[in-house]
VOBA-1610 file (N, C-alpha, C; in pm, whole numbers, padded with zeros to 5 digits, always signed):
BEGIN
Met+09420+09836+12863Met+09321+09803+12763Met+09391+09754+12636Thr+09344+09646+12581Thr+09397+09594+12457Thr+09344+09678+12343Thr+09433+09720+12256Thr+09388+09801+12144Thr+09351+09711+12027Ile+09272+09765+11939Ile+09230+09689+11821Ile+09352+09653+11738Asn+09450+09743+11729Asn+09568+09718+11649Asn+09639+09590+11690Ser+09629+09551+11817Ser+09698+09431+11862Ser+09637+09305+11803Arg+09525+09320+11735Arg+09461+09204+11673Arg+09536+09157+11550Trp+09627+09239+11494Trp+09707+09191+11381Trp+09799+09084+11434Asn+09805+08977+11360Asn+09902+08872+11392Asn+09947+08810+11261Glu+10053+08738+11267Glu+10109+08681+11144Glu+10015+08580+11081Gly+09916+08532+11156Gly+09815+08445+11097Gly+09732+08517+10992Leu+09730+08650+10998Leu+09658+08729+10898Leu+09743+08755+10774Ala+09872+08731+10785Ala+09962+08757+10673Ala+09931+08665+10556Leu+09924+08724+10439Leu+09896+08649+10317Leu+10023+08612+10242Gly+10134+08668+10287Gly+10260+08640+10219Gly+10284+08728+10098Val+10202+08831+10084Val+10220+08931+09978Val+10247+09061+10050Pro+10375+09100+10059Pro+10413+09213+10145Pro+10331+09339+10127Glu+10301+09377+10003Glu+10226+09501+09979Glu+10084+09491+10037Ile+10020+09378+10015Ile+09884+09359+10067Ile+09885+09350+10219Asp+09982+09276+10273Asp+09992+09266+10419Asp+10013+09403+10482Ala+10096+09485+10420Ala+10120+09621+10473Ala+09993+09703+10469Gln+09915+09689+10361Gln+09790+09764+10352Gln+09690+09716+10457His+09685+09587+10480His+09594+09535+10583His+09635+09583+10722Lys+09764+09586+10748Lys+09812+09642+10876Lys+09772+09789+10886Gly+09781+09860+10774Gly+09740+10000+10772Gly+09593+10017+10809Phe+09510+09927+10759Phe+09368+09928+10796Phe+09353+09919+10947Leu+09415+09817+11004Leu+09401+09795+11147Leu+09460+09911+11226Asn+09568+09969+11177Asn+09625+10086+11245Asn+09528+10204+11245Leu+09463+10227+11131Leu+09366+10338+11124Leu+09247+10313+11217Ile+09198+10190+11218Ile+09088+10157+11309Ile+09133+10178+11454Ser+09255+10139+11483Ser+09309+10157+11617Ser+09322+10305+11653Glu+09362+10387+11556Glu+09373+10532+11580Glu+09236+10591+11612Val+09134+10549+11539Val+08998+10597+11567Val+08957+10554+11708Cys+08986+10430+11742Cys+08954+10379+11876Cys+09024+10462+11983Ala+09151+10489+11964Ala+09227+10567+12061Ala+09171+10708+12073Ala+09132+10766+11961Ala+09074+10901+11963Ala+08943+10902+12041Leu+08863+10799+12022Leu+08735+10791+12095Leu+08757+10772+12244Thr+08847+10683+12279Thr+08867+10652+12422Thr+08940+10763+12496Ser+09011+10849+12422Ser+09078+10961+12488Ser+08995+11090+12475Tyr+08873+11075+12426Tyr+08778+11187+12415Tyr+08835+11304+12336Gln+08899+11272+12222Gln+08948+11379+12136Gln+08831+11454+12075Ala+08860+11570+12023Ala+08756+11652+11961Ala+08693+11578+11844Ala+08566+11602+11825Ala+08493+11538+11717Ala+08559+11564+11582Ser+08614+11684+11565Ser+08678+11716+11437Ser+08800+11628+11412Ser+08874+11595+11517Ser+08990+11505+11503Ser+08945+11365+11466Ile+08838+11320+11530Ile+08785+11186+11501Ile+08733+11182+11358Glu+08667+11289+11316Glu+08613+11294+11181Glu+08724+11285+11076Val+08836+11351+11101Val+08950+11345+11009Val+09002+11202+10999Leu+09013+11134+11112Leu+09061+10996+11112Leu+08965+10903+11037Val+08837+10921+11060Val+08738+10836+10993Val+08739+10864+10842Ala+08758+10988+10804Ala+08768+11021+10661Ala+08890+10953+10599Arg+09001+10951+10672Arg+09121+10880+10625Arg+09091+10732+10610Leu+09020+10675+10707Leu+08984+10533+10701Leu+08897+10505+10578Glu+08802+10593+10553Glu+08715+10575+10436Glu+08795+10582+10306Asp+08881+10683+10294Asp+08964+10697+10173Asp+09054+10575+10154Tyr+09114+10531+10262Tyr+09203+10415+10258Tyr+09126+10291+10213Thr+09007+10274+10267Thr+08923+10159+10233Thr+08891+10158+10084Val+08842+10269+10035Val+08803+10277+09894Val+08924+10252+09803Ser+09035+10312+09836Ser+09156+10298+09755Ser+09207+10153+09756His+09218+10095+09874His+09269+09958+09885His+09179+09860+09810Phe+09049+09871+09830Phe+08958+09778+09766Phe+08962+09793+09614Ala+08975+09915+09565Ala+08985+09936+09420Ala+09110+09868+09365Glu+09221+09881+09437Glu+09345+09815+09394Glu+09327+09663+09392Glu+09269+09609+09499Glu+09247+09464+09506Glu+09162+09418+09388Glu+09054+09489+09361Glu+08962+09448+09255Glu+09028+09458+09117Thr+09116+09554+09098Thr+09189+09566+08972Thr+09279+09445+08951Val+09350+09407+09057Val+09437+09290+09048Val+09354+09163+09024Met+09241+09153+09091Met+09154+09036+09073Met+09103+09028+08930Ala+09063+09141+08874Ala+09015+09143+08736Ala+09126+09102+08640Arg+09246+09151+08665Arg+09361+09118+08580Arg+09389+08968+08580His+09365+08904+08693His+09388+08759+08704His+09263+08677+08674Ala+09156+08743+08631Ala+09029+08675+08601Ala+08982+08590+08719Phe+08988+08647+08838Phe+08945+08577+08959Phe+08796+08548+08949Pro+08756+08423+08958Pro+08615+08388+08936Pro+08518+08440+09043Asn+08566+08471+09160Asn+08478+08520+09267Asn+08488+08670+09286Leu+08528+08740+09181Leu+08544+08885+09191Leu+08415+08955+09233Glu+08302+08917+09176Glu+08177+08986+09210Glu+08139+08966+09357Asp+08157+08845+09410Asp+08129+08823+09552Asp+08223+08906+09638His+08347+08911+09597His+08448+08990+09670His+08410+09138+09666Arg+08371+09183+09549Arg+08331+09324+09533Arg+08211+09356+09622Thr+08115+09264+09629Thr+07997+09284+09713Thr+08037+09298+09859Ser+08131+09216+09904Ser+08174+09228+10044Ser+08249+09358+10067His+08323+09404+09967His+08390+09534+09978His+08289+09646+09993Val+08184+09643+09912Val+08080+09746+09919Val+08017+09747+10058Ser+07993+09629+10114Ser+07936+09619+10248Ser+08025+09687+10351Phe+08155+09662+10343Phe+08248+09723+10439Phe+08254+09875+10419Ile+08261+09918+10294Ile+08264+10062+10265Ile+08139+10128+10323Asn+08024+10064+10307Asn+07900+10119+10363Asn+07908+10133+10514Arg+07968+10037+10581Arg+07983+10045+10727Arg+08074+10161+10766Val+08183+10177+10692Val+08275+10288+10722Val+08205+10421+10696Gln+08128+10428+10588Gln+08055+10552+10558Gln+07948+10579+10665Glu+07888+10474+10716Glu+07791+10490+10826Glu+07862+10548+10948Leu+07979+10495+10977Leu+08059+10546+11089Leu+08092+10694+11067Arg+08135+10727+10946Arg+08169+10866+10917Arg+08047+10957+10930Gly+07933+10911+10883Gly+07811+10989+10894Gly+07774+11017+11039Lys+07786+10914+11122Lys+07753+10932+11264Lys+07848+11033+11329Val+07976+11020+11299Val+08073+11113+11357Val+08045+11255+11307Ser+08017+11269+11177Ser+07989+11401+11119Ser+07865+11465+11181Asn+07767+11380+11217Asn+07643+11431+11277Asn+07654+11449+11428Gly+07771+11426+11483Gly+07791+11444+11625Gly+07731+11333+11710Glu+07697+11221+11648Glu+07642+11110+11723Glu+07753+11036+11798His+07714+10973+11905His+07809+10892+11980His+07840+10766+11900Val+07966+10739+11884Val+08010+10618+11814Val+08076+10528+11916Gly+08018+10415+11938Gly+08073+10323+12037Gly+08183+10236+11981Leu+08262+10185+12071Leu+08370+10096+12032Leu+08321+09968+11966Pro+08200+09919+11998Pro+08155+09797+11929Pro+08155+09810+11777Met+08126+09928+11726Met+08128+09946+11580Met+08270+09930+11527Leu+08369+09979+11601Leu+08508+09965+11557Leu+08553+09820+11566Tyr+08510+09752+11671Tyr+08543+09610+11681Tyr+08478+09532+11569Leu+08356+09569+11532Leu+08287+09504+11421Leu+08368+09522+11293Leu+08418+09642+11269Leu+08499+09668+11151Leu+08627+09585+11152Ser+08695+09581+11265Ser+08821+09506+11270Ser+08795+09357+11259Asp+08688+09308+11321Asp+08655+09165+11310Asp+08619+09129+11166Trp+08540+09216+11100Trp+08504+09192+10961Trp+08630+09186+10876Leu+08720+09280+10899Leu+08843+09285+10820Leu+08925+09158+10840Ala+08941+09114+10964Ala+09017+08991+10990Ala+08953+08872+10920Phe+08819+08862+10926Phe+08750+08753+10860Phe+08771+08762+10709His+08757+08881+10653His+08772+08902+10509His+08912+08864+10463Ile+09012+08903+10539Ile+09150+08869+10504Ile+09167+08717+10504Asn+09122+08654+10610Asn+09142+08509+10624Asn+09060+08426+10527Gln+08948+08477+10482Gln+08863+08401+10391Gln+08882+08447+10246Ser+08826+08561+10215Ser+08821+08607+10076Ser+08958+08642+10018Asp+09037+08719+10092Asp+09167+08758+10039Asp+09260+08638+10027Arg+09255+08550+10125Arg+09339+08430+10120Arg+09298+08342+10000Glu+09168+08333+09974Glu+09119+08257+09859Glu+09177+08314+09729Phe+09178+08447+09718Phe+09233+08510+09599Phe+09382+08484+09586Val+09457+08503+09693Val+09601+08482+09689Val+09632+08337+09649Asn+09558+08242+09705Asn+09578+08101+09669Asn+09546+08078+09521Phe+09441+08143+09470Phe+09405+08131+09329Phe+09520+08180+09241Val+09576+08295+09273Val+09686+08352+09193Val+09807+08260+09199Arg+09838+08207+09314Arg+09953+08117+09326Arg+09935+07991+09242Gln+09812+07943+09233Gln+09786+07824+09151Gln+09799+07856+09003Gln+09775+07982+08966Gln+09786+08025+08827Gln+09932+08036+08782Glu+10021+08059+08878Glu+10162+08084+08844Glu+10236+07959+08809
//
């Protein structure tokens, strides 16, 4: 079975090592949740992983938005809106796990696909904006 983590490829790299490492971390956490689900780990273990994913998401997005504000990125509000959407999805996932609901792999694939799209579109747009400013 192909894991979600294998979806990282250098095409997702933005050329900013710290951001690229954080994005890889996202995919790794999503992959860990996927592995926990497919190996039927205890709900408490899955809940811990999803909580880590939520914390990581909130922290990373806050850092990104701070850097964007510092550079006066004109699309910051659109970017922030997309971040809120992703955070809501992760919180929905956490809520389902906390309530003992079955969480299917499609939700995890949706998260990883959204992240790949976000990196390639919105984050790349920001990185290109900053490079033009330099």
